[in-house]
N, C-alpha and C positions, 0 to 999 in steps of 0.2 A: 811141673820147677816153676809155676806161679802162685803155689800155695806155699814153697818153703817162699819165696821171694819176698812174696807178702807181708808172711811172718815177722819175717829179720825188719822190714822197715814198717810197719806197725809197733813194734817193739821197741826198736828206736826211735820212730818217731814219737811218741809217748812220753817216753821219759826227756826229749830235749823240748820237745812242744810242736811239731811240725807232721803234715799229715804222711809223708813217706815218699810225697810227687818226687823229691829234686832225687832219690833215688830210683824210682820208679822208671820213671821218664826216659833218661838217657838206657836205663837196663833193657827196655821194651825195644829201645830202636837198636842195639847190638845183638841181641840174645833172640829177636823176632822178627828182625829184618822191616818192624813198619818203620812206615814213614814219621816224622818229627813230628805231623801234627794231628796225626793217630796212636803217637807212645802220649801224647799231653792227652787227649780228650780217653784214651783208656784206661790211665793212671787216674782220673780225678775218681774213676768207682773205689779204689782204693782208699784213694783221702777221703771220701766220705767216709767209708768203712771205720778208721781209724779215729776221727773225731767222735764218731757217734758212741761210738763203744769204750773208747777212755774216757770222754767227755762225761758218758755216763756214770761212769766211777766217779772220776773227780767231783762233779755233781755229791755224789752222794756224801761224798767226803768234806761237802762244805770248802771247795775250792776252784770255786767260778763266782767269777764276779760278775753278777746280773749289766748292771750297767756300762763297764766296760765291752762288754760282750754283746750284747743290742747295738751300742756306738758302731763299735768296730764290725758288726754284721750286716748292720744297713748300709752304712755306706758299701761296703764289698760288694751286695749283691747288687747293688748299682752297675759297678763297674765290670764286674766275672762277664757277661754275657759280652761286654764291648773287647774284653782280651782276646776272646774264645772268636772273635770275628776277624780279630787282626792278625791269625794263626796264618793266612792265606799270602796276607799284605806285607808283614812284618820279617825281617831274618829275624830268631832271637841271637845269635851268636852275641851278639854286641851286649844284649840286656844280661847273657848269661856272665859273661866276664866281670859286667859291676856288679851284677849279684852275687858273684861268687870274692869279689875283692870286698865288699861288704860286709859279706858272711865274717873271711879272716880277718876284718878291723872289729867287729864287735864281739868276736867272740872271748878275748880275755874281758871283759869291763862289767861282765855279772858279778866274777869273783872279786874283781875289781870294789865294785860297790859296795860288794857285802862286808869285805875289811875292813873297808872304811867308818861303813855304817856300827860294826860291831866295834871298834877302835874308838870311834866318839861315843858309844853306848858306855863302854867301860871306863873312859876318862870320865866322864859324868858322874857315874856311880861313887867313883873314886875320890872326885871333888864333893859328891854330898856326906860321905861319910867321914871323909877330913873335917866338917865344918859341922857335925853332929854333935853336941858337947857330949849328948847323953853315948849314945854309940854301944848303947848292950846288946847282950846277944839277945836276948828274951824281946826288946825290939826289934832287933834286925828279922829275928824268925816271925814275930806276928806281921811284919811286911811281908815275909813270903808267903803267907799262910792268906793274906789280902791280895796280894795278886795274884793267885792261884784259886782265889774265890770270884777275882773279878774277870778273869778266862775262862769261865763257863758261857757257854754262847747256848741262848735257847733254841731248842729244834719242834719245829710245827707248835701248835699249841698246849702251852703247860707242860711241855715236855722238857728238859734238860739235861746236858750230858757235856761231855767233858771237848770242847773243840779237838779236831784231829789234830795229832803231831806236835800240838802244843808246846811240849818237854823240848822237840826240838827248834822252836820258833818257827815252824811251818804251818799255812793255814789256820793261822792263829786267828780272833777276831780282826775286822781290818778296820783302817783306821775311816772314821766318816761313817758306819751301818747306823740303818734309819730301820730298817727291819727284814723281815724273809719275804723273798718271792715265793709264792708257793711251799713254804715253809723250808724251802732248799737254798736259794741262791741270797745273797749277800746282797743288798742294793746299798751303795754307797754313794759318798755325796762328793764329786770333780768339781774344781771350777771352769769355767766357758773355756780358758781359751786351753786347756787339758783335755777336755769333750773335743774340741776342734783338731787336736794335733790328733787322738785316737781317729776319730772320722776320716782324716788325711791317709792314714798311716791303712785304714780299710779300705778306700779308695784303692790306694797303691796294691794292698796286698790281692783285692778282687781280681785289679786287672793284670796281674804277674799269675794270680791263680787262672785264669782261662786262658795267657796266653801260653803259658809253660807245663801246664798241668801238674801247678805246685798247689797245697794248701790255703798257701799264702802263712802260716808261721811261720816262716822262715823269716818274714820281714813284721807279722803280729810281735813275735815271741820276744826278742831283744829289743823292741819298742816298747811295751808291756814291761819288759825288766830294766830299761833304765828312766822310763816316764814316771811310774805309778812305787808306791810303795808296799806294793802286793809281797806276798813271801811267795818264793820261785814258783812252788808247787798250784798255789794259786795262777800263777802267771801263765804255767804250763796250760792247766785246766779252761781256762776261760781264752786263750789264742784258739788251742784246739775246738773249743765248741764254736766260737765265733766264726771259722771257717767251714764251717756245716752249709749252712744256706749258700754262701755265696762259690762254695765247690760244687752246690747240687745243682744252682741255677746257670756255671761252666758248665759240667758235664750234660745237661738239655742243651742249650749250644751245640755243643761238639756233637751230641747225638743228631740233630736236626740237619748237621752236615757231615751226618755219615764217619765221623771221626774217631767212633768209640766199636771196638771189637768185643762184643759180648761175653763171649765164651772166655778169651781172657780177663775179662776185666772180673766175670763171677770168683774166677780161682783167686789174681787178688784182693779181692773184695773180703773172702772167707778167712785167707791167710792174714790181712792187717786186722780185720777184726778180733782173730783168738792172742795176736801179736798185742794189738791195744792194748784190749782186755789183762793181758800178763803187764803189760810195762808200767800201765797205769797203779795197777796196785804195788809195784815195785815202788814204783817211785811217791808215792805215799806213804810208804814205810822207808823210803832212805835215809841215812845218819843226815848228821848234822854237815851240811856243806857239800853233800853228797850232788845233789842238784845241780848245784853252783858249776860243780869240775864237770860234770856229764854236760852241762849246756854248753862250758870253753872247749871242750875236745870235739864236741859232736857240729857243733859251729864252725870249726875249724876245717875238721876234717869234709862236712856239707861244702862248706867255702873252696877250699881246695879241689874237691871233686867236680865241681862247678866250674871253677875256673877252668880246670882243664879240657873239660865234656865241649867245652865251647871252641875247642879247635885253636 
């Protein structure tokens, strides 16, 4: 049962930007009669597998922002063991209720943000065309060709290929890119305030990862979606990669406390690895606006489930 359950959690989590622990932790309590602290520790193995397998595919497609991932992960690693140590001292029901309300609240914000961005862009293009006295077909075609050439991204040393999914506006070259890290990860400039926000988000997500047995993507994904100009596919890839180190740290702490059932964890990890790989491939090929719609429905469903599971 753990492998099919893990596959569903991994596939769903990889297209929404979570590790799947938000589903697995309550399911383990109900299906396997595990204590909450043990279900939290065991589900983290599946979260790690989802982040690794889905993150690798997102990274290959250029959908991981190194600056954001490192900033979030560094802060999260520091607080994840603290959250794990608090499982025996803190009653997580109130936190789950707050988390459920938060998820339901942010669910519609990403589709709304995308709509407003596209609406503003269309208005700007119409205004430019109305002010252009020449406005000839040949010039418009040349401009389109010029933009297509600019949308090429360098991969490795001296190799050039189209940025994945440029036509649909996903994972196109990100604003402020300075170069490549190991030929794969774009490095972006962010203002100090934005980096501080990412670090704060990572610290909160790491604590939640250790305490509730979730990957922290339920906090990181909506935060990156709202606070950055990253395409949604890049938000998903960055959040999943960023939550692997803190999930490993929290898993290690739970293992030392005897809160991991390794046989169950192995089955979940196998399932989420397969599901995460399949889901990430689907996400990087999704149609225009599909990821935002899936995010809205997924976050709303997770929020309602988390709120109800709190009792």
